C-alpha positions in Angstrom: 0.0 0.0 0.0 2.6 2.6 1.0 5.9 0.9 0.2 8.0 4.1 0.6 6.5 4.6 4.1 7.7 1.1 5.1 11.2 1.8 4.0 11.2 5.2 5.8 10.1 3.5 9.1 12.9 1.0 8.7 15.5 3.7 8.2 14.2 5.7 11.2 14.2 2.6 13.4 17.8 1.7 12.2 18.9 5.3 13.0 17.4 5.3 16.5 18.9 1.9 17.2 22.3 3.1 16.1 22.0 6.2 18.3 20.9 4.2 21.4 23.8 1.7 20.8 26.3 4.6 20.6 24.9 6.2 23.8 24.9 2.9 25.6 28.4 2.1 24.5 29.7 5.6 25.5 28.1 5.3 28.9 29.7 1.9 29.3 33.1 3.2 28.4 32.8 6.2 30.8 31.6 3.9 33.6 34.5 1.5 33.1 37.0 4.4 33.2 35.4 5.8 36.4 35.5 2.3 38.0 39.1 1.8 37.0 40.1 5.3 38.4 38.3 4.6 41.6 40.0 1.2 42.0 43.4 2.9 41.4 42.7 5.6 44.0 41.3 3.1 46.5 44.4 0.8 46.2 46.8 3.8 46.5 44.9 5.0 49.5 45.2 1.7 51.3 48.9 1.5 50.5 49.5 5.0 51.7 47.7 4.3 54.9 49.9 1.2 55.5 53.1 3.2 54.8 52.0 6.0 57.1 51.3 3.4 59.9 54.9 2.1 59.4 56.2 5.6 59.6 54.3 6.3 62.8 55.7 3.1 64.2 59.2 4.3 63.3 58.5 7.6 65.1 57.2 5.9 68.2 60.0 3.4 68.3 62.6 6.1 68.1 60.9 8.5 70.5 59.4 6.2 73.2 61.5 3.0 73.0 64.8 4.7 71.9 65.1 1.7 69.5 67.7 2.6 66.9 66.8 -0.4 64.8 63.0 -0.1 64.4 63.2 3.6 64.9 65.9 4.1 62.3 65.3 7.5 60.5 66.7 6.0 57.2 63.7 3.7 57.2 61.5 6.8 57.8 63.0 8.5 54.8 62.1 5.5 52.6 58.5 5.5 54.0 58.2 9.2 53.3 59.4 8.7 49.7 56.9 5.8 49.1 54.1 8.0 50.6 55.0 10.8 48.2 55.1 8.4 45.2 51.8 6.7 45.9 50.1 10.1 46.6 50.6 11.0 43.0 47.8 8.5 42.2 45.4 10.4 44.4 43.6 13.8 44.3 45.5 17.0 45.0 44.4 17.3 48.6 46.2 14.0 49.4 49.2 15.0 47.4 49.4 18.2 49.4 49.1 16.2 52.7 51.9 13.9 51.5 54.1 16.9 50.7 53.3 18.3 54.2 54.4 14.9 55.7 57.7 15.2 53.9 58.2 18.8 55.0 57.4 18.0 58.6 59.6 14.9 58.6 62.4 16.9 57.0 62.2 19.5 59.8 61.8 17.1 62.7 63.4 13.7 62.1 66.7 14.6 63.7 65.0 15.7 67.0 62.2 13.1 67.1 64.1 10.7 69.4 64.5 13.3 72.2 62.0 16.1 71.5 58.3 15.2 72.2 57.1 18.2 70.1 59.1 17.0 67.1 57.7 13.5 67.3 54.2 14.8 67.8 54.5 17.2 64.9 55.3 14.2 62.6 52.4 12.2 64.0 50.0 15.1 63.6 51.0 15.5 59.9 50.2 11.7 59.5 46.8 12.2 61.2 45.9 15.1 58.9 46.8 13.0 55.9 44.8 10.1 57.2 41.8 12.4 57.4 42.2 13.5 53.8 42.5 9.9 52.6 39.3 8.9 54.4 37.5 11.8 52.7 38.7 10.7 49.3 37.8 7.0 49.9 34.3 7.9 51.1 33.7 10.2 48.2 34.5 7.5 45.5 31.6 6.7 43.2 
């Protein structure tokens, strides 16, 4: 009866199918990218938290136990470096907190064994970074 109408409906249907397929595929790609980014940030966050706990242990061993093996500042420098490297995988606030840890460590590591304020300043910088990391992990989609 209207053969040209049948062909036109077919073309319109094909066009809409193609549009929906492209939109669906685009969303899928975007979602996978977000999921991968979140997984990277989450993994980095947990690793940074572990390294910060190790650094805190070094500070406590040096300050309270006067243990020159566990509280060795060279081990602390390694931990500070790892924290800085892993923070690059995280948002700017955590990167800034990691930079602050390095600055505070740099200014206080020589005195942490004897000076309570020096030891507590390092621990306070670690606590501040932990708070930033918690905010990041909670905010992941």
